[in-house]
VOTI-606480 format. One record per residue (C-alpha): x, y, z; chain. Coordinates in Angstrom, 3 decimals. Each point is the difference from the previous one (the first is absolute). Example, Ala and Ser with C-alpha at 12.3 -4.5 7.8 and 13.67 -1.06 7.14 Angstrom:
! residues 2
r east = 12.300 | north = -4.500 | up = 7.800 | unit = A
r east = 1.370 | north = 3.440 | up = -0.660 | unit = A
//
This chain:
! residues 141
r east = 125.910 | north = -160.056 | up = -4.349 | unit = A
r east = -1.894 | north = -0.102 | up = 3.178 | unit = A
r east = -3.446 | north = 1.704 | up = 0.477 | unit = A
r east = 1.641 | north = 2.852 | up = 1.978 | unit = A
r east = 2.489 | north = 0.590 | up = -2.710 | unit = A
r east = -2.550 | north = -0.042 | up = -2.849 | unit = A
r east = -2.363 | north = 2.400 | up = 1.802 | unit = A
r east = 2.977 | north = 2.093 | up = 1.069 | unit = A
r east = 1.027 | north = 0.675 | up = -3.474 | unit = A
r east = -3.511 | north = 1.061 | up = -0.898 | unit = A
r east = -0.293 | north = 2.204 | up = 3.077 | unit = A
r east = 3.266 | north = 1.652 | up = -0.869 | unit = A
r east = -1.342 | north = 0.812 | up = -3.578 | unit = A
r east = -3.287 | north = 1.299 | up = 1.487 | unit = A
r east = 1.866 | north = 2.231 | up = 2.378 | unit = A
r east = 2.138 | north = 1.386 | up = -2.986 | unit = A
r east = -3.281 | north = 0.669 | up = -2.116 | unit = A
r east = -1.649 | north = 1.644 | up = 2.993 | unit = A
r east = 3.024 | north = 2.206 | up = 0.420 | unit = A
r east = -0.140 | north = 1.173 | up = -3.593 | unit = A
r east = -3.808 | north = 0.601 | up = 0.352 | unit = A
r east = 0.652 | north = 2.172 | up = 3.136 | unit = A
r east = 1.928 | north = 2.452 | up = -2.166 | unit = A
r east = -3.174 | north = 0.460 | up = -2.106 | unit = A
r east = -2.397 | north = 0.282 | up = 2.707 | unit = A
r east = -0.319 | north = 3.718 | up = 0.087 | unit = A
r east = -0.995 | north = 0.193 | up = -3.736 | unit = A
r east = -3.455 | north = 1.003 | up = -0.961 | unit = A
r east = -2.662 | north = -1.646 | up = -2.217 | unit = A
r east = 0.634 | north = 3.048 | up = -2.336 | unit = A
r east = 3.834 | north = -0.701 | up = 0.038 | unit = A
r east = -0.800 | north = -3.709 | up = -0.900 | unit = A
r east = -2.326 | north = 1.151 | up = -2.979 | unit = A
r east = 2.651 | north = 2.400 | up = -1.315 | unit = A
r east = 3.164 | north = -2.014 | up = 0.443 | unit = A
r east = -0.284 | north = -3.465 | up = -1.657 | unit = A
r east = 3.493 | north = -0.962 | up = 1.298 | unit = A
r east = -1.073 | north = 0.605 | up = 3.417 | unit = A
r east = -3.228 | north = -1.748 | up = -0.587 | unit = A
r east = 1.690 | north = -3.033 | up = -1.554 | unit = A
r east = 2.333 | north = -0.219 | up = 2.829 | unit = A
r east = -2.619 | north = 0.114 | up = 2.858 | unit = A
r east = -2.162 | north = -2.488 | up = -1.956 | unit = A
r east = 2.956 | north = -2.413 | up = -0.530 | unit = A
r east = 1.230 | north = 0.277 | up = 3.728 | unit = A
r east = -3.460 | north = -0.620 | up = 1.367 | unit = A
r east = -0.413 | north = -3.141 | up = -2.387 | unit = A
r east = 3.287 | north = -1.354 | up = 1.083 | unit = A
r east = -0.722 | north = 0.593 | up = 3.593 | unit = A
r east = -3.378 | north = -1.841 | up = -0.323 | unit = A
r east = 1.811 | north = -2.731 | up = -1.824 | unit = A
r east = 2.427 | north = -0.430 | up = 2.800 | unit = A
r east = -3.089 | north = -0.285 | up = 2.609 | unit = A
r east = -1.607 | north = -2.611 | up = -2.196 | unit = A
r east = 3.320 | north = -1.903 | up = -0.565 | unit = A
r east = 0.591 | north = -0.010 | up = 3.619 | unit = A
r east = -3.744 | north = -1.334 | up = 0.703 | unit = A
r east = 0.536 | north = -2.619 | up = -2.518 | unit = A
r east = 3.447 | north = -1.141 | up = 1.356 | unit = A
r east = -1.623 | north = -0.189 | up = 3.578 | unit = A
r east = -3.208 | north = -1.779 | up = -1.240 | unit = A
r east = 2.217 | north = -2.776 | up = -1.851 | unit = A
r east = 2.549 | north = -0.428 | up = 2.957 | unit = A
r east = -2.591 | north = -0.125 | up = 2.627 | unit = A
r east = -2.399 | north = -2.232 | up = -1.931 | unit = A
r east = -2.875 | north = 2.260 | up = 0.279 | unit = A
r east = -2.962 | north = -0.128 | up = -2.550 | unit = A
r east = 0.823 | north = 1.159 | up = -3.563 | unit = A
r east = -1.641 | north = 3.380 | up = -1.084 | unit = A
r east = -2.161 | north = 0.209 | up = -3.084 | unit = A
r east = 0.975 | north = 3.690 | up = -0.552 | unit = A
r east = 2.834 | north = 2.324 | up = 1.192 | unit = A
r east = -2.265 | north = 1.770 | up = 2.448 | unit = A
r east = -0.805 | north = -3.179 | up = 1.778 | unit = A
r east = 3.844 | north = -0.484 | up = 0.696 | unit = A
r east = -0.057 | north = 2.836 | up = 2.458 | unit = A
r east = -3.298 | north = -1.251 | up = 1.531 | unit = A
r east = 1.500 | north = -3.420 | up = 0.724 | unit = A
r east = 2.749 | north = 1.430 | up = 1.814 | unit = A
r east = -2.464 | north = 1.597 | up = 2.258 | unit = A
r east = -1.995 | north = -3.080 | up = 0.388 | unit = A
r east = 3.161 | north = -1.876 | up = 1.017 | unit = A
r east = 0.874 | north = 2.603 | up = 2.437 | unit = A
r east = 3.361 | north = 0.971 | up = -1.819 | unit = A
r east = -1.389 | north = 3.522 | up = -0.103 | unit = A
r east = -2.999 | north = 1.425 | up = 1.983 | unit = A
r east = -3.249 | north = -1.010 | up = -1.804 | unit = A
r east = -1.298 | north = 3.611 | up = 0.066 | unit = A
r east = 3.047 | north = 1.323 | up = -1.601 | unit = A
r east = -0.153 | north = -2.801 | up = -2.755 | unit = A
r east = -3.601 | north = 1.107 | up = -0.676 | unit = A
r east = 0.897 | north = 3.537 | up = -0.306 | unit = A
r east = 3.260 | north = -0.589 | up = -1.871 | unit = A
r east = -1.166 | north = -2.654 | up = -2.562 | unit = A
r east = -1.585 | north = 2.378 | up = -2.556 | unit = A
r east = 3.620 | north = 0.966 | up = -0.775 | unit = A
r east = 0.005 | north = -2.967 | up = -2.288 | unit = A
r east = -2.669 | north = 1.309 | up = -2.006 | unit = A
r east = 1.590 | north = 3.325 | up = -0.404 | unit = A
r east = 3.191 | north = -1.875 | up = -1.251 | unit = A
r east = -2.127 | north = -1.722 | up = -2.491 | unit = A
r east = -1.325 | north = 3.354 | up = -1.221 | unit = A
r east = 3.574 | north = 1.231 | up = -0.502 | unit = A
r east = 1.203 | north = -3.100 | up = -1.708 | unit = A
r east = -2.932 | north = -1.039 | up = -2.290 | unit = A
r east = -2.109 | north = 3.313 | up = -0.369 | unit = A
r east = 2.557 | north = 2.768 | up = -0.227 | unit = A
r east = -2.417 | north = 2.015 | up = -2.288 | unit = A
r east = -2.494 | north = 0.091 | up = 2.913 | unit = A
r east = 2.338 | north = 1.056 | up = 2.607 | unit = A
r east = -1.647 | north = 2.731 | up = 2.177 | unit = A
r east = 2.828 | north = 2.531 | up = 1.101 | unit = A
r east = -2.134 | north = 0.897 | up = 3.074 | unit = A
r east = 0.355 | north = -3.708 | up = 0.996 | unit = A
r east = 3.722 | north = -0.066 | up = -0.695 | unit = A
r east = 0.293 | north = 3.071 | up = 2.255 | unit = A
r east = -2.167 | north = -1.417 | up = 2.691 | unit = A
r east = 2.100 | north = -3.161 | up = 0.029 | unit = A
r east = 3.177 | north = 2.010 | up = 0.143 | unit = A
r east = -1.342 | north = 1.878 | up = 2.940 | unit = A
r east = -1.439 | north = -2.923 | up = 2.028 | unit = A
r east = 1.716 | north = -3.388 | up = -1.014 | unit = A
r east = 3.708 | north = 0.885 | up = 0.928 | unit = A
r east = -0.725 | north = -0.278 | up = 3.647 | unit = A
r east = -1.978 | north = -3.136 | up = -0.501 | unit = A
r east = 2.870 | north = -1.559 | up = -2.040 | unit = A
r east = 2.294 | north = 0.511 | up = 2.944 | unit = A
r east = -2.729 | north = -1.260 | up = 2.429 | unit = A
r east = -0.410 | north = -3.102 | up = -2.184 | unit = A
r east = 3.904 | north = -0.469 | up = 0.184 | unit = A
r east = 0.045 | north = 0.288 | up = 3.737 | unit = A
r east = -2.877 | north = -2.697 | up = 0.353 | unit = A
r east = 2.007 | north = -2.292 | up = -2.231 | unit = A
r east = 3.350 | north = 0.475 | up = 1.743 | unit = A
r east = -1.814 | north = -0.583 | up = 3.500 | unit = A
r east = -1.463 | north = -3.194 | up = -1.286 | unit = A
r east = 3.268 | north = -1.255 | up = -1.524 | unit = A
r east = 1.672 | north = 0.886 | up = 3.425 | unit = A
r east = -2.392 | north = -1.932 | up = 1.941 | unit = A
r east = 0.446 | north = -3.196 | up = -2.222 | unit = A
r east = 3.435 | north = -0.363 | up = 1.233 | unit = A
//
C-alpha cells in the first residue's frame, strides 16, 4: 500500500468519526452528565479521532524518514517541524494527544467540561488537519 493509500484510509475514518461527533455538538455538559450513553459515544469518537491523527502522523513520520517521537504529542509537533502541517497549528493541536491519553488510560479522571470543550473546538481542527495532510500528499506527486 502506498503512503497516499495508507493515509487516505485513516483520513476516511477520521472524517467518519468527526461526522458522528457533529451530531452530538449541540449537547450540553448537563446532558453529558445525565446520559451515560451519550457521554460514552462522545468520548469514544473523540478518542478514535485523536488516534487517527496520531496514526497519520506516525505513518508520515515513518515514510518520510523523520525523527522518531518519544511520545504521541511529539508526533504532531514533528509534522510541524517538517513542514507537513504549519508549525503553529502543530503546536496548537498537539495537546490533543494528551487528551487522548486521559480518555484511554485515566477514564475515571475524565473532566466532562474538557470533553465538551473538545467536542466544541476540535471538530474543525480535525478537518483542518485533514486538509493540511491532503495538500501535502497532493504536492508530493
